[in-house]
Backbone as JSON, one array per atom type, in Angstrom:
{
  "sequence": "MSEVKIIIPSKGRPKLAGRLEPRVPNSIVCVAESEADEYRKYCKNVQTHPDDIIGVSPVRQWILDNYDGIVVMMDDDIDYLGCYTDVTYRRIKSGDNWIRIIENCAQMAVDAGANVFGFSQTCDVRKYQPFRPFMLNTWIGSVIGVVGREIQFDRNLWLRADADFCLQNLLKYRIVWLDNRYGFVGDRLKTVGGNSSHRTKERDDNEIQYLRGKWGKYIKFSDGKTTKGLSLNVKRTFDTMNLL",
  "N": [[0.84, -1.2, 0.0], [0.51, 2.24, -0.8], [1.87, 5.35, 0.53], [-0.13, 7.08, 2.95], [-1.57, 10.16, 2.74], [-2.6, 12.82, 4.75], [-4.83, 15.36, 4.48], [-6.0, 18.51, 5.47], [-8.5, 20.33, 4.49], [-9.38, 23.75, 4.67], [-11.2, 26.73, 5.52], [-11.46, 29.99, 6.49], [-11.25, 29.31, 9.18], [-8.94, 29.27, 11.03], [-8.18, 28.79, 13.72], [-9.57, 26.46, 14.42], [-8.45, 24.62, 12.63], [-5.85, 24.76, 13.6], [-6.21, 23.59, 16.06], [-6.8, 20.96, 15.36], [-4.65, 20.03, 13.76], [-2.24, 19.26, 15.32], [-3.08, 16.84, 16.37], [-2.99, 15.08, 14.34], [-0.35, 13.84, 13.17], [2.08, 14.97, 10.78], [0.2, 15.9, 9.0], [-1.34, 17.99, 6.46], [-2.39, 21.28, 6.2], [-4.62, 22.7, 4.1], [-5.26, 25.58, 2.36], [-6.75, 28.55, 0.88], [-4.67, 30.76, -1.06], [-4.8, 33.46, -0.24], [-5.4, 33.31, 2.44], [-3.3, 32.22, 3.74], [-1.3, 33.48, 5.37], [-2.66, 34.15, 7.74], [-3.42, 31.61, 8.64], [-0.96, 30.47, 9.17], [-0.29, 31.49, 11.6], [-1.39, 29.79, 13.41], [-1.05, 27.18, 12.56], [1.36, 24.67, 11.64], [2.1, 23.33, 9.23], [1.25, 24.54, 6.46], [-0.19, 24.55, 3.31], [-1.02, 25.81, 0.06], [-3.84, 26.47, -2.11], [-5.0, 27.85, -5.27], [-6.81, 30.99, -5.15], [-9.1, 31.02, -6.69], [-10.18, 28.53, -6.6], [-12.93, 27.35, -5.36], [-15.33, 26.19, -3.04], [-16.53, 22.96, -1.89], [-16.33, 20.66, -3.64], [-14.65, 21.54, -5.91], [-12.3, 22.15, -4.4], [-11.68, 19.67, -3.21], [-11.19, 18.16, -5.52], [-9.02, 19.54, -6.58], [-7.1, 18.95, -4.64], [-6.85, 16.16, -5.01], [-5.78, 16.2, -7.55], [-3.29, 17.26, -7.12], [-1.88, 15.95, -5.15], [-0.29, 12.89, -4.77], [-0.71, 9.27, -4.47], [-2.47, 7.6, -1.75], [-4.99, 9.58, -0.52], [-6.32, 11.24, 2.26], [-8.92, 13.24, 3.21], [-9.7, 15.45, 5.69], [-12.17, 16.95, 7.65], [-11.93, 20.22, 9.06], [-13.14, 20.73, 11.49], [-13.23, 18.52, 13.12], [-13.64, 16.95, 16.2], [-13.49, 14.75, 17.96], [-12.78, 11.2, 18.16], [-15.03, 8.67, 17.84], [-15.48, 5.49, 19.27], [-16.27, 2.1, 18.99], [-15.12, -0.31, 19.63], [-14.38, -1.18, 22.11], [-15.4, -2.39, 25.39], [-17.33, -0.61, 26.24], [-18.76, 2.28, 24.66], [-16.51, 4.8, 23.54], [-15.09, 8.1, 23.58], [-12.43, 9.46, 21.91], [-10.11, 11.88, 22.22], [-7.46, 12.44, 21.98], [-4.94, 12.21, 19.49], [-3.36, 9.96, 19.22], [-3.98, 7.33, 18.39], [-5.27, 7.76, 16.03], [-4.03, 7.91, 13.48], [-3.19, 5.25, 13.01], [-5.65, 3.95, 12.89], [-6.8, 5.16, 10.64], [-4.95, 4.43, 8.63], [-5.22, 1.67, 8.75], [-7.85, 1.36, 7.88], [-7.57, 2.3, 5.28], [-5.94, 0.28, 4.21], [-7.69, -1.91, 4.35], [-9.64, -1.07, 2.54], [-8.17, -1.02, 0.14], [-7.54, -3.75, -0.06], [-10.1, -4.78, -0.37], [-10.84, -3.79, -2.79], [-12.0, -1.31, -3.04], [-12.4, 2.13, -3.9], [-12.86, 4.38, -2.43], [-13.0, 5.37, 0.99], [-13.88, 5.43, 4.51], [-15.42, 6.56, 7.57], [-17.95, 6.23, 10.17], [-20.27, 8.95, 10.4], [-21.78, 9.84, 12.46], [-21.72, 8.33, 14.88], [-23.67, 7.28, 16.66], [-24.69, 5.65, 19.38], [-27.07, 4.37, 19.72], [-27.81, 3.48, 17.25], [-25.86, 1.87, 16.28], [-24.82, -1.23, 14.91], [-23.47, -4.03, 15.99], [-23.04, -6.43, 14.64], [-22.71, -5.66, 12.08], [-20.12, -4.41, 11.23], [-18.93, -3.12, 9.1], [-19.76, -1.12, 6.24], [-20.96, -1.09, 2.91], [-22.4, 0.38, 1.09], [-23.06, 3.06, 1.48], [-22.81, 6.69, 1.91], [-19.87, 8.69, 2.34], [-18.36, 11.02, 4.48], [-16.85, 13.89, 6.15], [-14.37, 12.57, 7.08], [-12.75, 11.47, 4.46], [-11.37, 9.09, 2.39], [-9.38, 8.52, -0.51], [-8.39, 6.29, -3.0], [-7.62, 5.86, -5.76], [-7.54, 7.71, -8.93], [-9.41, 7.69, -10.89], [-12.04, 8.54, -10.81], [-13.72, 11.65, -10.6], [-14.52, 14.5, -8.54], [-17.68, 16.07, -8.74], [-17.82, 19.18, -9.98], [-19.96, 20.89, -9.96], [-21.15, 20.77, -7.55], [-21.21, 22.17, -4.39], [-22.01, 21.71, -1.82], [-22.88, 19.1, -1.38], [-21.05, 17.26, -2.31], [-19.66, 14.94, -1.55], [-21.49, 12.82, -1.29], [-22.34, 12.46, -3.94], [-19.88, 11.75, -5.09], [-19.42, 9.3, -3.84], [-21.57, 7.82, -4.88], [-20.82, 7.76, -7.57], [-18.57, 6.13, -7.31], [-19.75, 3.78, -6.34], [-21.16, 3.06, -8.59], [-19.1, 2.46, -10.41], [-17.16, 0.83, -9.04], [-18.65, -0.81, -7.44], [-18.65, -1.05, -4.64], [-18.18, 0.93, -1.66], [-15.97, 1.58, 1.12], [-16.7, 1.57, 4.38], [-15.79, 1.9, 7.66], [-17.56, 1.09, 10.24], [-17.09, 0.95, 12.9], [-15.8, 3.04, 13.96], [-15.85, 6.63, 14.27], [-15.23, 9.87, 13.13], [-15.99, 12.81, 14.58], [-17.49, 15.95, 14.19], [-18.79, 19.32, 14.09], [-20.39, 20.35, 11.65], [-22.47, 22.03, 10.81], [-22.96, 24.06, 12.63], [-20.72, 25.53, 13.03], [-18.96, 28.5, 12.37], [-17.71, 29.73, 9.24], [-15.72, 27.79, 6.88], [-17.56, 25.5, 4.87], [-19.99, 26.59, 5.45], [-20.18, 29.22, 4.69], [-20.96, 29.15, 2.09], [-23.42, 28.03, 2.11], [-26.63, 28.4, 1.25], [-30.22, 28.71, 1.11], [-31.17, 28.69, -1.48], [-29.0, 27.62, -3.0], [-28.82, 25.15, -1.75], [-31.33, 23.99, -2.34], [-31.14, 23.93, -5.14], [-29.0, 22.17, -5.54], [-30.05, 19.82, -4.48], [-32.13, 19.28, -6.29], [-30.57, 18.95, -8.58], [-29.08, 16.64, -7.92], [-31.15, 14.79, -7.61], [-32.05, 14.69, -10.22], [-29.82, 13.62, -11.43], [-29.32, 11.15, -10.15], [-31.72, 9.93, -9.5], [-33.79, 7.39, -8.19], [-31.8, 6.39, -6.58], [-30.84, 8.07, -4.67], [-31.84, 9.67, -1.69], [-33.74, 12.13, 0.07], [-34.51, 13.66, 3.19], [-36.48, 15.47, 5.59], [-34.81, 17.28, 8.04], [-33.93, 18.64, 11.31], [-32.29, 20.88, 11.02], [-31.27, 20.77, 8.46], [-31.53, 19.17, 5.23], [-31.79, 15.67, 5.37], [-29.77, 13.03, 4.02], [-29.56, 10.08, 2.16], [-28.43, 6.99, 0.66], [-29.75, 4.77, -1.8], [-28.81, 2.11, -2.55], [-28.44, -1.2, -3.2], [-26.54, -3.46, -1.47], [-25.01, -6.35, -0.15], [-23.49, -7.72, 2.75], [-22.12, -10.21, 4.41], [-21.03, -10.68, 7.48], [-20.5, -13.02, 8.85], [-19.43, -14.77, 7.02], [-16.79, -14.23, 7.0], [-15.64, -15.42, 9.15]],
  "CA": [[0.0, 0.0, 0.0], [1.28, 3.48, -0.86], [1.76, 6.24, 1.69], [-1.39, 7.77, 3.16], [-1.4, 11.58, 3.04], [-3.78, 13.39, 5.39], [-4.98, 16.78, 4.13], [-7.1, 19.19, 6.18], [-8.95, 21.53, 3.79], [-9.97, 24.67, 5.63], [-11.54, 28.07, 5.01], [-11.99, 30.92, 7.49], [-11.28, 28.73, 10.53], [-7.55, 28.93, 11.36], [-8.04, 28.25, 15.08], [-10.03, 25.07, 14.4], [-7.41, 23.84, 11.96], [-4.72, 24.72, 14.51], [-6.54, 22.63, 17.11], [-6.8, 19.6, 14.82], [-3.38, 19.63, 13.13], [-1.32, 18.5, 16.17], [-3.61, 15.5, 16.65], [-2.76, 14.25, 13.15], [1.04, 14.11, 12.78], [2.45, 15.04, 9.36], [-0.91, 16.33, 8.16], [-1.18, 19.23, 5.71], [-3.54, 22.17, 6.21], [-4.7, 23.24, 2.74], [-6.11, 26.76, 2.37], [-6.55, 29.48, -0.24], [-3.45, 31.55, -0.94], [-5.05, 34.72, 0.47], [-5.58, 33.04, 3.86], [-2.14, 31.49, 4.24], [-0.61, 34.18, 6.46], [-3.46, 34.03, 8.96], [-3.37, 30.22, 9.08], [0.37, 30.15, 9.67], [-0.22, 31.9, 13.0], [-1.93, 28.73, 14.24], [-0.73, 25.86, 12.0], [2.76, 24.53, 11.25], [2.3, 22.86, 7.85], [0.2, 25.13, 5.62], [0.04, 24.58, 1.88], [-2.09, 26.63, -0.5], [-4.42, 26.3, -3.44], [-5.37, 29.16, -5.82], [-8.01, 31.59, -4.58], [-10.29, 30.79, -7.51], [-10.71, 27.18, -6.31], [-13.92, 27.68, -4.33], [-16.36, 25.17, -2.85], [-16.01, 21.66, -1.45], [-15.95, 19.78, -4.74], [-13.43, 22.01, -6.57], [-11.14, 22.03, -3.51], [-11.34, 18.25, -3.09], [-10.6, 17.7, -6.76], [-7.69, 20.14, -6.68], [-6.23, 18.16, -3.77], [-6.57, 14.88, -5.67], [-4.94, 16.46, -8.72], [-1.98, 17.79, -6.75], [-1.21, 15.06, -4.2], [-0.39, 11.53, -5.27], [-0.91, 8.23, -3.47], [-3.76, 7.57, -1.06], [-5.24, 10.86, 0.14], [-7.44, 11.32, 3.2], [-9.31, 14.63, 3.47], [-10.32, 15.48, 7.02], [-12.79, 18.23, 7.98], [-11.15, 20.93, 10.07], [-13.85, 20.86, 12.76], [-13.26, 17.24, 13.83], [-13.38, 17.16, 17.62], [-13.12, 13.52, 18.65], [-12.99, 9.93, 17.49], [-15.91, 7.75, 18.54], [-14.94, 4.14, 19.15], [-17.16, 1.03, 19.47], [-14.4, -1.57, 19.7], [-14.15, -1.53, 23.5], [-16.58, -2.91, 26.07], [-18.29, 0.48, 26.19], [-18.45, 3.33, 23.68], [-15.56, 5.78, 24.04], [-14.69, 9.25, 22.77], [-10.99, 9.62, 22.0], [-9.74, 13.2, 21.72], [-6.04, 12.4, 21.62], [-4.77, 11.65, 18.16], [-2.34, 8.92, 19.21], [-4.41, 6.15, 17.63], [-6.01, 8.16, 14.84], [-3.3, 7.57, 12.26], [-3.23, 3.79, 12.82], [-7.01, 3.59, 12.48], [-6.97, 5.62, 9.26], [-4.14, 3.6, 7.75], [-5.82, 0.34, 8.73], [-9.03, 1.45, 7.02], [-7.08, 2.41, 3.9], [-5.48, -1.04, 3.78], [-8.87, -2.75, 4.12], [-10.26, -0.62, 1.29], [-7.33, -1.51, -0.96], [-7.71, -5.2, -0.13], [-11.47, -5.08, -0.81], [-11.03, -3.26, -4.13], [-12.77, -0.07, -2.99], [-11.64, 3.33, -4.25], [-13.13, 5.42, -1.44], [-13.19, 4.76, 2.31], [-14.07, 6.38, 5.6], [-15.92, 6.14, 8.87], [-19.28, 6.74, 10.55], [-20.31, 10.4, 10.6], [-22.65, 10.18, 13.58], [-21.36, 7.63, 16.11], [-24.85, 7.21, 17.52], [-24.64, 4.32, 19.98], [-28.4, 3.76, 19.6], [-27.99, 2.95, 15.9], [-24.75, 1.0, 15.89], [-25.12, -2.65, 14.84], [-22.16, -4.69, 16.11], [-22.91, -7.52, 13.67], [-22.42, -5.04, 10.79], [-19.05, -3.43, 11.53], [-18.55, -2.42, 7.88], [-20.84, -0.83, 5.3], [-20.47, -1.05, 1.54], [-23.35, 1.04, 0.19], [-23.49, 4.35, 2.03], [-21.91, 7.76, 1.5], [-18.82, 8.95, 3.32], [-18.01, 12.43, 4.61], [-16.05, 14.31, 7.31], [-13.04, 12.03, 6.81], [-12.97, 10.68, 3.25], [-10.13, 8.65, 1.78], [-9.48, 8.18, -1.93], [-7.26, 5.45, -3.38], [-7.2, 6.12, -7.14], [-7.9, 9.01, -9.5], [-10.25, 7.47, -12.07], [-13.3, 9.27, -10.64], [-13.52, 13.02, -10.16], [-15.62, 15.17, -7.86], [-18.53, 16.88, -9.61], [-17.56, 20.57, -9.59], [-21.23, 21.61, -9.82], [-21.66, 20.6, -6.18], [-20.42, 22.79, -3.36], [-22.53, 21.34, -0.51], [-23.16, 17.65, -1.25], [-20.13, 16.63, -3.26], [-19.2, 13.63, -1.11], [-22.51, 11.82, -1.61], [-22.25, 12.22, -5.37], [-18.63, 11.04, -5.34], [-19.6, 7.91, -3.42], [-22.44, 7.17, -5.85], [-20.0, 7.47, -8.75], [-17.73, 4.98, -6.98], [-20.61, 2.61, -6.28], [-21.49, 2.69, -9.97], [-17.93, 1.89, -11.1], [-16.44, -0.2, -8.28], [-19.69, -1.62, -6.79], [-18.67, -0.85, -3.19], [-17.29, 1.82, -0.93], [-15.58, 0.89, 2.35], [-16.91, 2.39, 5.58], [-15.56, 1.2, 8.92], [-18.61, 1.61, 11.12], [-16.67, 0.81, 14.29], [-15.21, 4.31, 14.38], [-16.39, 7.81, 13.61], [-14.64, 11.17, 13.46], [-17.19, 13.63, 14.75], [-17.36, 17.39, 14.34], [-20.08, 20.01, 14.03], [-20.26, 21.07, 10.39], [-23.55, 22.97, 10.52], [-23.04, 25.14, 13.62], [-19.45, 26.24, 13.09], [-18.83, 29.59, 11.4], [-16.62, 29.52, 8.31], [-15.81, 26.55, 6.13], [-18.57, 25.44, 3.82], [-21.2, 27.32, 5.84], [-20.21, 30.5, 3.98], [-21.58, 28.93, 0.78], [-24.71, 27.36, 2.28], [-27.85, 29.2, 1.2], [-31.37, 27.88, 0.79], [-31.26, 28.55, -2.93], [-28.0, 26.66, -3.45], [-29.19, 23.84, -1.21], [-32.46, 23.48, -3.15], [-30.66, 23.65, -6.51], [-28.18, 20.96, -5.53], [-30.94, 18.67, -4.27], [-32.77, 19.0, -7.57], [-29.53, 18.45, -9.48], [-28.77, 15.26, -7.54], [-32.31, 13.96, -7.93], [-32.05, 14.48, -11.66], [-28.64, 12.82, -11.82], [-29.28, 9.81, -9.58], [-33.06, 9.35, -9.41], [-34.2, 6.63, -7.01], [-30.66, 5.93, -5.81], [-30.53, 9.04, -3.62], [-33.06, 10.06, -0.99], [-33.63, 13.27, 0.97], [-35.54, 13.71, 4.22], [-36.46, 16.72, 6.34], [-34.2, 17.24, 9.36], [-34.17, 19.82, 12.14], [-31.54, 22.04, 10.52], [-30.95, 20.63, 7.05], [-32.07, 17.96, 4.61], [-31.04, 14.44, 5.51], [-29.42, 12.42, 2.74], [-29.18, 8.67, 2.22], [-28.33, 6.33, -0.63], [-30.6, 3.61, -1.97], [-28.05, 1.19, -3.39], [-28.48, -2.49, -2.53], [-25.34, -4.27, -1.38], [-25.07, -7.2, 1.03], [-22.19, -8.07, 3.29], [-22.35, -11.15, 5.49], [-19.84, -10.74, 8.3], [-20.24, -14.37, 9.3], [-18.63, -15.47, 6.02], [-15.38, -13.94, 7.23], [-15.17, -16.16, 10.32]],
  "C": [[0.88, 1.24, 0.0], [1.05, 4.33, 0.38], [0.39, 6.91, 1.74], [-1.1, 9.22, 3.55], [-2.7, 12.12, 3.63], [-3.79, 14.9, 5.15], [-6.18, 17.34, 4.88], [-7.48, 20.43, 5.37], [-9.65, 22.47, 4.78], [-10.22, 26.02, 4.97], [-12.11, 28.88, 6.16], [-12.02, 30.39, 8.9], [-9.86, 28.34, 10.97], [-7.39, 28.33, 12.76], [-8.5, 26.8, 15.14], [-8.98, 24.18, 13.75], [-6.18, 23.7, 12.86], [-4.96, 23.78, 15.68], [-6.4, 21.19, 16.61], [-5.42, 19.15, 14.37], [-2.44, 18.86, 14.07], [-1.8, 17.09, 16.49], [-3.33, 14.54, 15.5], [-1.35, 14.53, 12.64], [1.26, 14.04, 11.28], [1.29, 15.4, 8.44], [-0.59, 17.67, 7.5], [-2.47, 20.03, 5.8], [-3.57, 22.91, 4.87], [-5.72, 24.38, 2.7], [-5.86, 27.6, 1.12], [-5.32, 30.36, 0.02], [-3.65, 32.81, -0.1], [-5.19, 34.53, 1.98], [-4.32, 32.47, 4.51], [-1.49, 32.17, 5.44], [-1.36, 34.04, 7.78], [-3.37, 32.61, 9.51], [-2.01, 29.87, 9.67], [0.6, 30.66, 11.1], [-0.62, 30.76, 13.93], [-1.49, 27.33, 13.8], [0.71, 25.82, 11.52], [2.94, 24.22, 9.77], [1.14, 23.33, 6.98], [0.65, 25.1, 4.17], [-1.19, 25.18, 1.21], [-2.59, 26.11, -1.84], [-4.82, 27.68, -3.97], [-6.69, 29.67, -5.25], [-9.27, 31.29, -5.4], [-10.8, 29.35, -7.42], [-11.63, 27.33, -5.11], [-14.97, 26.57, -4.26], [-15.76, 23.8, -2.57], [-15.51, 20.82, -2.61], [-14.71, 20.27, -5.49], [-12.17, 21.88, -5.71], [-10.72, 20.57, -3.39], [-10.67, 17.76, -4.37], [-9.21, 18.29, -6.97], [-6.7, 19.36, -5.83], [-5.87, 16.84, -4.44], [-5.65, 15.07, -6.87], [-3.5, 16.82, -8.35], [-1.24, 16.98, -5.68], [-1.39, 13.62, -4.69], [-0.58, 10.54, -4.12], [-2.31, 8.26, -2.88], [-3.91, 8.87, -0.27], [-6.46, 10.75, 1.04], [-7.7, 12.78, 3.5], [-10.16, 14.69, 4.72], [-10.89, 16.87, 7.29], [-12.04, 18.9, 9.13], [-11.84, 21.05, 11.42], [-13.97, 19.54, 13.53], [-12.83, 17.47, 15.28], [-12.92, 15.9, 18.33], [-13.36, 12.32, 17.76], [-13.88, 9.07, 18.37], [-15.5, 6.32, 18.25], [-15.9, 3.13, 19.77], [-16.44, -0.28, 19.73], [-14.1, -2.01, 21.13], [-15.44, -2.07, 24.11], [-17.69, -1.87, 26.07], [-17.83, 1.5, 25.15], [-17.52, 4.36, 24.3], [-15.41, 6.93, 23.06], [-13.2, 9.5, 22.99], [-10.61, 10.96, 21.39], [-8.26, 13.28, 21.38], [-5.88, 11.72, 20.28], [-3.79, 10.5, 18.07], [-2.72, 7.73, 18.33], [-5.07, 6.5, 16.3], [-5.32, 7.69, 13.56], [-3.37, 6.07, 11.99], [-4.61, 3.34, 12.35], [-7.26, 3.98, 11.03], [-6.2, 4.73, 8.29], [-4.69, 2.18, 7.65], [-7.04, 0.31, 7.83], [-8.62, 1.54, 5.56], [-6.64, 1.05, 3.38], [-6.66, -1.97, 3.5], [-9.57, -2.37, 2.82], [-9.49, -1.12, 0.08], [-7.54, -3.01, -1.15], [-9.08, -5.59, -0.68], [-11.74, -4.6, -2.24], [-11.9, -2.02, -4.18], [-11.87, 1.12, -3.27], [-11.8, 4.44, -3.22], [-13.45, 4.75, -0.11], [-13.36, 5.84, 3.36], [-14.74, 5.74, 6.78], [-17.33, 6.7, 9.09], [-19.21, 8.25, 10.78], [-21.08, 10.79, 11.85], [-22.2, 9.58, 14.9], [-22.51, 7.66, 17.12], [-24.94, 5.79, 18.07], [-25.99, 3.61, 19.88], [-28.59, 3.07, 18.25], [-26.9, 1.97, 15.48], [-25.17, -0.47, 15.95], [-23.81, -3.43, 14.87], [-21.96, -5.85, 15.15], [-22.73, -6.99, 12.25], [-21.35, -3.97, 10.99], [-18.61, -2.63, 10.31], [-19.77, -2.2, 7.01], [-20.24, -0.64, 3.91], [-21.28, -0.14, 0.63], [-23.86, 2.37, 0.7], [-22.6, 5.45, 1.46], [-21.01, 8.14, 2.66], [-18.49, 10.44, 3.31], [-17.18, 12.65, 5.86], [-14.59, 13.87, 7.19], [-13.2, 11.07, 5.64], [-11.62, 10.37, 2.59], [-10.34, 8.22, 0.34], [-8.21, 7.44, -2.34], [-6.74, 5.82, -4.76], [-7.66, 7.48, -7.62], [-8.83, 8.86, -10.71], [-11.54, 8.27, -12.01], [-13.01, 10.65, -10.07], [-14.76, 13.53, -9.42], [-16.37, 16.04, -8.87], [-18.43, 18.34, -9.16], [-18.83, 21.42, -9.53], [-21.73, 21.62, -8.38], [-20.71, 21.23, -5.18], [-20.83, 22.31, -1.96], [-22.61, 19.83, -0.32], [-22.27, 16.84, -2.19], [-19.77, 15.21, -2.86], [-20.2, 12.53, -1.45], [-22.47, 11.46, -3.09], [-21.0, 11.42, -5.71], [-18.75, 9.57, -4.96], [-20.53, 7.17, -4.38], [-21.68, 6.85, -7.14], [-19.12, 6.24, -8.51], [-18.54, 3.7, -6.88], [-20.97, 2.12, -7.68], [-20.32, 1.98, -10.65], [-17.32, 0.7, -10.36], [-17.36, -1.11, -7.48], [-19.75, -1.45, -5.29], [-17.86, 0.39, -2.82], [-16.95, 1.09, 0.38], [-15.71, 1.84, 3.53], [-16.74, 1.5, 6.81], [-16.49, 1.81, 9.96], [-18.24, 1.53, 12.59], [-16.12, 2.11, 14.86], [-15.92, 5.45, 13.66], [-15.68, 9.06, 14.08], [-15.75, 12.2, 13.45], [-16.83, 15.1, 14.94], [-18.74, 18.01, 14.31], [-20.06, 20.92, 12.82], [-21.27, 22.19, 10.23], [-23.6, 24.15, 11.48], [-21.78, 25.98, 13.68], [-19.36, 27.28, 11.99], [-17.62, 29.31, 10.52], [-16.8, 28.22, 7.55], [-16.87, 26.61, 5.05], [-19.84, 26.2, 4.18], [-21.31, 28.66, 5.13], [-20.86, 30.37, 2.61], [-23.01, 28.38, 0.9], [-25.86, 28.36, 2.31], [-29.0, 28.28, 0.83], [-31.48, 27.65, -0.71], [-30.25, 27.52, -3.46], [-28.35, 25.25, -2.98], [-30.3, 23.21, -2.05], [-32.0, 23.09, -4.55], [-29.84, 22.37, -6.56], [-29.03, 19.7, -5.3], [-31.63, 18.3, -5.57], [-31.78, 18.43, -8.58], [-29.23, 16.98, -9.19], [-29.93, 14.32, -7.82], [-32.37, 13.67, -9.43], [-30.93, 13.57, -12.12], [-28.76, 11.37, -11.37], [-30.65, 9.17, -9.36], [-33.31, 8.62, -8.11], [-33.04, 6.21, -6.11], [-30.19, 6.91, -4.75], [-31.83, 9.53, -3.01], [-32.77, 11.22, -0.05], [-34.78, 13.24, 1.96], [-35.4, 15.02, 4.99], [-35.86, 16.51, 7.72], [-34.47, 18.53, 10.11], [-33.49, 21.06, 11.56], [-31.23, 21.96, 9.03], [-31.6, 19.36, 6.52], [-31.18, 16.76, 4.91], [-30.83, 13.81, 4.14], [-29.03, 10.97, 2.97], [-29.15, 8.1, 0.82], [-29.21, 5.08, -0.64], [-29.94, 2.66, -2.97], [-27.94, -0.13, -2.63], [-27.13, -3.18, -2.62], [-25.47, -5.12, -0.12], [-23.66, -7.55, 1.45], [-22.43, -8.94, 4.51], [-21.07, -11.31, 6.3], [-19.5, -12.16, 8.7], [-19.39, -15.15, 8.29], [-17.15, -15.24, 6.21], [-14.78, -14.78, 8.36], [-14.6, -17.52, 9.92]]
}
C-alpha cells in the first residue's frame, strides 16, 4: 500500500485547523493563498491552493490532482474519534491512535477493491449494529479517503459533493468501504466559516434538484431539524459471518 497523506482543507477557521493539526502528525492544512498568512499563526504545515478554487468539490478535486498516493481529506472541525471496539463506547480526543485507524481502514479498502473509504459520521450508539461493523453502500463524509484518481468530484456541487462522489464509486467499483466501528465527529452545521459560507437555501435546493435528476431513485432526501437528511438507496449485502 502506498503512503497515506492526510490533508485538512480549511476556510476561514484557522483556530479550528490549529486545534486539529497537532492530533494528526504530518498532516497538511490546505487553504486558499489569500488566507495562508493568517493560518500560519496557528498551523505549522500550511500549503495553499489558488483563490479561484472555491467550494467543497473544486477544492477536493484540486487536492486529488496535486497530491499523489492515497489521500485522506479530514474536515477541520473534527473534535473527537468515537470508538465502538471496547466494552463500552468511548470518545478519544487524543490523536495517538487516529493515524493507525486511518491507515488500517485504507489497507482494508485496498484489499477489498474499494476506491473510497471512511468512517461513521454520527457515532450514535443507539444505531450501531455490532454484527455489521462495515458498510459497503453508504456515502462517506467528514473524513474521506481516496485510493485512485479514475473518478472526479462533480464541480457543480459545493454542498453535497461527497454523496455524489460515493455514488460514482458505487457505480464503477460496486462498493465503498466504511468502517462503522469508528467515527470522526465534528459540528459542520453550527461552526462559522468553512462550507457554511456557501450554504444558502437557494443553493441547497438547486443541488438537491440536481442530484435527484442525476441519480433518481438511488438518492433520498428527508427533512431534518436544521438541514435535509441524505441517504443512498443502493443495494449491497455483506455477510460478516462469512469472514469467520
